[in-house]
C-alpha positions as CSV (number, residue, x, y, z in Angstrom):
1,M,-33.7,34.9,-81.1
2,L,-34.2,37.3,-78.6
3,I,-37.1,35.8,-76.4
4,T,-38.6,37.9,-73.3
5,T,-41.6,37.4,-71.1
6,T,-41.8,41.2,-71.4
7,N,-44.2,43.5,-73.9
8,T,-41.1,45.3,-75.2
9,L,-37.1,44.6,-75.4
10,E,-35.3,47.2,-73.9
11,G,-32.9,48.7,-75.8
12,H,-34.5,47.7,-79.2
13,T,-37.3,49.2,-81.5
14,I,-40.0,46.5,-82.5
15,T,-40.3,47.4,-86.2
16,K,-43.3,44.5,-87.3
17,Y,-45.9,42.1,-84.8
18,I,-46.1,39.4,-87.0
19,G,-48.4,37.2,-84.7
20,L,-48.8,34.2,-82.2
21,V,-46.2,31.6,-82.2
22,T,-46.6,28.2,-79.8
23,G,-44.8,25.1,-78.8
24,E,-45.7,22.0,-77.2
25,A,-44.2,18.9,-75.2
26,I,-46.1,15.8,-74.2
27,I,-44.2,14.0,-71.5
28,G,-44.9,10.9,-70.3
29,A,-44.6,9.2,-66.5
30,N,-43.4,6.0,-66.9
31,I,-43.8,3.2,-63.9
32,V,-40.2,3.5,-62.9
33,K,-40.2,7.2,-62.8
34,D,-43.1,7.1,-60.5
35,F,-42.0,4.5,-58.3
36,F,-38.8,6.5,-57.6
37,A,-40.6,9.7,-57.5
38,G,-42.9,8.2,-54.9
39,I,-39.9,7.2,-52.5
40,S,-38.6,10.7,-52.6
41,D,-42.0,12.0,-51.7
42,V,-42.0,9.7,-48.7
43,V,-38.8,10.9,-47.4
44,G,-39.0,14.5,-48.1
45,G,-36.4,14.8,-51.0
46,R,-37.0,16.1,-54.7
47,S,-37.8,13.9,-57.5
48,G,-34.8,14.0,-60.1
49,A,-36.5,12.2,-62.7
50,Y,-39.7,14.4,-63.1
51,E,-37.6,17.5,-62.9
52,Q,-35.5,16.5,-65.4
53,G,-38.3,15.5,-67.7
54,L,-40.0,18.6,-67.0
55,R,-36.9,20.7,-68.1
56,E,-36.4,18.6,-71.3
57,A,-40.2,19.4,-72.1
58,K,-39.9,23.1,-71.6
59,S,-36.6,22.8,-73.7
60,I,-38.8,21.1,-76.7
61,A,-41.6,23.4,-76.2
62,I,-39.5,26.7,-76.4
63,K,-37.4,25.1,-79.1
64,E,-40.6,24.6,-81.1
65,M,-41.9,28.1,-80.5
66,I,-38.7,29.7,-81.6
67,E,-38.6,27.4,-84.9
68,Q,-42.2,28.8,-85.6
69,A,-41.1,32.4,-85.3
70,Q,-38.1,31.9,-87.5
71,H,-40.6,30.2,-90.0
72,L,-42.3,33.9,-90.0
73,G,-39.7,35.9,-90.0
74,A,-39.1,37.0,-86.6
75,N,-35.6,37.7,-85.1
76,A,-37.5,38.2,-81.1
77,V,-40.8,36.8,-79.4
78,I,-42.0,39.0,-76.5
79,A,-44.7,38.7,-74.0
80,T,-43.7,34.7,-73.9
81,D,-45.5,32.6,-71.5
82,L,-45.0,28.9,-70.3
83,D,-48.4,26.8,-69.0
84,Y,-48.2,23.0,-67.8
85,E,-50.7,21.0,-67.5
86,T,-51.4,17.4,-66.5
87,I,-53.5,15.1,-68.9
88,N,-55.0,12.1,-68.0
89,G,-53.0,12.3,-64.8
90,S,-50.1,10.2,-66.4
91,M,-48.7,13.0,-68.7
92,L,-47.5,16.4,-68.5
93,M,-47.7,19.2,-71.4
94,V,-45.9,21.8,-71.4
95,S,-46.7,25.0,-74.0
96,A,-44.7,27.9,-74.6
97,S,-46.6,30.7,-76.2
98,G,-45.7,34.2,-77.5
99,T,-45.7,37.2,-80.1
100,A,-43.3,37.0,-82.8
101,V,-42.0,40.2,-83.5
102,V,-39.2,41.9,-86.0
103,V,-37.0,44.2,-83.7
104,K,-34.4,46.8,-85.1
105,L,-30.8,45.0,-83.6
106,P,-27.9,47.5,-83.1
């Protein structure tokens, strides 16, 4: 599956626009992560626990978007966008969206 943030795929011809596809993931921040994130913030470090959680959520959201595109018969997703939102101050939602298309492969 080809994924791009641009509206075209250089070197490929889009033969069909299928439509919007999305994927979402929500992760919760537990008390242990909050504690260690607070310590690293105090000493000016990075929060590895949150960064890993964020990477996992992004991966899940993109995977869901790809699965939806494949189910619709697409072989590429263009104009991909990632959005991040906090929910109730204790959860993070990552959403991926894009346009599922069929491209002529060389």
